[in-house]
C-alpha positions in Angstrom: 0.3 -0.2 -0.3 1.1 3.5 -0.9 1.3 5.9 1.3 2.0 9.7 0.9 4.8 11.5 4.0 4.8 15.3 3.8 9.3 15.2 4.6 10.3 17.5 7.2 13.7 17.7 7.1 14.0 20.9 4.8 11.7 23.9 4.0 10.7 22.7 0.4 8.4 19.9 2.5 8.1 17.4 -0.4 5.8 14.9 -0.7 7.2 11.6 -0.7 5.3 8.2 -1.7 6.3 5.4 -0.1 5.4 1.6 -0.7 5.5 0.1 2.7 5.6 -3.0 1.0 8.5 -2.3 -1.0 10.5 0.6 0.8 12.5 0.2 -2.4 9.1 2.0 -4.1 9.8 5.7 -2.9 9.8 9.0 -5.2 8.6 12.4 -4.9 10.9 13.2 -2.4 14.6 15.8 -4.3 17.5 14.8 -1.4 18.5 11.4 -0.2 17.6 12.9 2.8 13.7 13.0 1.9 14.9 9.0 1.2 15.9 8.1 5.2 12.9 10.6 6.2 10.1 8.5 4.9 11.6 5.4 5.4 11.9 6.3 9.2 9.0 7.8 9.0 7.4 4.8 7.7 9.4 2.4 10.4 9.9 3.9 13.5 8.1 7.5 13.6 10.1 9.4 16.0 9.7 13.0 17.3 10.8 15.8 19.7 8.6 17.1 22.5 8.5 20.6 23.6 6.1 21.2 26.8 6.8 23.2 30.3 6.8 21.9 34.2 5.6 22.7 37.0 7.6 25.3 38.8 8.3 26.7 42.3 10.4 29.4 43.8 10.8 31.6 40.4 8.6 34.6 38.8 6.8 31.8 36.7 5.0 29.1 37.7 5.8 27.2 34.2 9.1 25.7 33.4 9.7 25.2 29.2 11.6 21.9 28.7 12.2 19.6 25.3 13.4 16.7 25.0 17.1 16.8 24.3 16.9 14.8 20.5 14.0 12.6 19.0 11.9 9.7 20.9 9.8 7.4 20.0 6.7 7.7 19.2 4.9 6.0 20.7 6.4 7.0 24.1 5.1 10.6 23.6 1.8 10.6 26.1 4.3 8.0 28.0 6.9 11.4 28.3 3.6 13.6 28.5 2.3 11.9 31.6 5.6 11.9 32.9 6.3 15.7 32.1 2.7 16.5 33.4 3.6 15.2 37.3 7.2 16.6 37.3 8.0 19.5 39.5 11.6 20.9 39.8 13.3 24.1 41.9 14.5 27.7 41.5 17.1 27.9 39.9 17.1 26.1 36.9 19.5 26.9 33.9 18.8 26.8 30.5 19.7 23.1 29.1 19.3 21.9 32.5 18.4 18.3 32.5 15.1 17.6 34.0 14.3 14.3 33.8 17.4 11.7 32.6 17.2 9.2 30.0 13.4 8.7 29.9 12.4 6.0 29.3 15.6 4.2 28.4 16.3 6.0 25.3 19.2 7.8 26.2 17.2 10.7 25.4 16.9 14.0 28.6 14.1 16.2 29.2 15.9 19.8 29.3 14.9 22.7 30.5 14.8 25.6 27.3 15.2 28.8 29.5 16.3 29.7 32.6 14.5 30.2 36.2 15.9 32.5 38.8 15.4 32.2 42.2 13.0 34.6 43.3 13.4 33.9 47.8 
């Protein structure tokens, strides 16, 4: 069965067609990265997760966070449940690890903003 995938590797946004029965039957990409993206999206889709966690002792009550890399798409809901239950205390530095090694993936949840203590 053929599937259409919009490549997000570059701004072109090529519409790539791939046959899930024959991974070599790929068309519509304009560079090798598009071909690789389509194969990976079909076989093992991954995403970067961005969100916020609760923080105490800071000016704002939420701290923006993201995964340090892509995690398997099937772990996104587990990741969001973990994020929802995570609380940190200021101060926190941008890039600081909030949760290490999410679900054994080797990917960390990191802060994307400094949060100074107001106490």
